[in-house]
C-alpha positions in Angstrom: -4.1 0.4 14.7 -1.3 -1.0 12.6 2.2 0.6 12.6 4.4 -0.1 9.6 8.2 -0.4 10.0 8.6 3.2 8.7 8.3 5.8 11.4 5.6 7.9 9.7 3.5 5.0 8.3 0.6 5.0 10.7 -2.2 3.3 8.8 -5.5 2.6 10.4 -8.5 0.7 9.0 -11.8 2.5 8.8 -13.9 2.5 12.0 -16.5 0.3 10.4 -13.9 -2.2 9.1 -14.5 -5.8 9.7 -13.1 -9.0 8.1 -15.5 -10.2 5.4 -15.7 -13.9 4.3 -12.7 -14.7 2.2 -13.3 -15.6 -1.4 -10.4 -17.7 -2.8 -8.0 -15.7 -5.1 -5.9 -18.6 -6.6 -8.5 -20.2 -8.8 -8.7 -20.5 -12.6 -6.4 -18.1 -14.5 -4.9 -16.7 -11.3 -3.9 -20.1 -10.1 -2.3 -20.8 -13.5 -0.4 -17.5 -13.2 0.8 -18.6 -9.7 1.9 -22.0 -11.1 4.1 -20.2 -13.7 5.6 -18.1 -10.9 6.2 -21.1 -8.8 8.1 -22.8 -11.7 10.6 -19.9 -11.6 11.6 -20.4 -7.9 13.5 -23.2 -6.2 11.0 -23.4 -3.3 7.4 -22.4 -2.8 8.5 -20.1 0.0 10.6 -18.1 -2.4 7.3 -17.1 -4.3 5.7 -15.6 -1.2 6.2 -11.9 -2.2 4.8 -12.4 -5.7 1.9 -14.4 -4.4 1.1 -11.6 -1.9 1.3 -9.1 -4.7 -1.1 -11.1 -6.8 -3.6 -11.0 -3.9 -3.3 -7.3 -3.5 -3.6 -6.7 -7.2 -6.8 -8.8 -7.3 -8.4 -7.4 -4.1 -6.6 -4.1 -3.3 -5.4 -5.4 0.0 -4.3 -8.6 1.8 -6.9 -9.8 4.3 -6.3 -12.4 7.0 -8.3 -14.9 4.9 -6.0 -14.2 1.9 -2.9 -14.7 4.1 -4.3 -18.0 5.2 -4.9 -19.0 1.5 -1.4 -17.9 0.5 0.0 -20.0 3.4 -2.0 -23.1 2.3 -1.0 -22.7 -1.3 2.7 -22.2 -0.5 2.9 -24.8 2.4 3.7 -22.1 4.9 2.3 -21.2 8.3 -0.2 -18.3 8.4 2.0 -16.7 11.1 4.9 -16.7 8.7 2.8 -15.1 5.9 1.4 -12.5 8.4 5.0 -11.7 9.5 6.1 -11.1 6.0 3.0 -9.1 5.0 3.3 -6.9 8.1 7.0 -6.3 7.5 6.6 -4.8 4.1 4.8 -1.5 3.8 3.8 -2.2 0.2 1.2 -4.7 1.4 -2.0 -3.2 2.6 -3.6 -5.1 5.5 -6.9 -3.3 5.3 -8.8 -1.6 2.5 -7.3 1.6 1.2 -8.4 4.2 -1.2 -8.3 3.7 -5.0 -5.5 6.2 -5.0 -2.9 5.3 -2.4 -0.7 8.4 -1.9 2.7 8.0 -0.3 4.6 11.3 0.4 8.3 11.2 1.3 9.0 13.2 4.5 12.6 12.3 5.3 14.9 15.2 6.2 15.9 16.5 2.8 12.3 16.5 1.6 11.0 17.9 4.9 13.5 20.8 4.5 12.0 21.4 1.1 8.4 21.6 2.3 7.2 18.0 2.5 4.9 18.7 5.4 3.1 21.4 3.4 2.7 18.8 0.6 1.3 16.3 3.0 -1.2 18.8 4.4 -2.2 19.8 0.8 -3.0 16.2 0.0 -4.9 15.7 3.3 -7.0 18.8 2.7 -7.6 18.2 -1.0 -8.6 14.5 -0.6 -10.7 15.0 2.5 -8.7 12.3 4.4 -8.2 14.6 7.3 -5.4 12.4 8.9 -2.6 10.2 7.7 -3.6 6.6 7.1 -7.3 7.3 6.9 -9.3 6.8 3.7 -11.3 9.7 2.3 -15.1 9.4 2.9 -15.7 8.7 -0.8 -13.2 5.8 -0.7 -11.0 7.3 -3.4 -7.8 8.3 -1.4 -5.5 7.2 1.4 -2.5 9.4 2.2 0.6 8.2 4.2 4.1 9.5 4.9 7.0 7.2 3.9 10.7 7.2 4.4 12.8 8.0 1.4 11.5 7.4 -2.1 15.0 7.8 -3.4 14.6 11.2 -5.2 16.2 13.6 -2.7 17.3 15.9 -5.5 13.7 16.3 -6.7 11.8 17.0 -3.4 9.1 16.3 -2.7 8.6 12.9 -4.4 5.3 11.2 -4.2 4.1 7.7 -5.2 0.4 7.3 -6.2 -0.2 3.6 -6.6 2.6 2.7 -9.1 3.1 6.2 -10.4 6.2 8.1 -9.3 6.0 11.9 -9.3 8.9 14.3 -8.5 9.1 17.9 -7.3 5.6 18.0 -5.9 4.5 21.3 -4.3 1.3 22.0 -2.4 -0.2 23.5 -5.5 0.7 20.5 -7.6 -0.6 18.2 -4.9 -4.0 19.9 -5.1 -4.0 19.7 -8.9 -3.0 16.0 -8.8 -6.0 15.2 -6.6 -8.5 17.1 -8.8 -7.2 15.2 -11.9 -7.8 11.8 -10.5 -11.0 10.0 -11.4 
């Protein structure tokens, strides 16, 4: 099990999860993109977050092998890269569903029904529990601390899409409208 820095962010890899052989990410065009990013920073270390984001964008998650590749490319230790990757909840350290659903459950949102929204997502996606991926691989649902929209409870992030004022009914509709 992996616990993120946010209290409700329990995220577990699937039971059949195992580390596959790593295929390099920073080759060809992606290496050229990294070189452009590196030119914008005073040190290679400063480009760590964008490099990790590039890996996740390419693969959907950041594997141990990818962390080692990032470390080698940026002249960092794998332990340092792992520390940064595990600190930020935006980086997935195991495969997640195509639609990564984050539901704010801090006090203002909880008072406005966030727990019901979470349950609606869990039921509609078939995930069953927070942090698990649905059997079809399409959805992963987690709780997060404050998405910064307390006046529009309950806010939800699905991948890069921000949705305000989500109710249990809207949660079910959102799930059925995803491919």
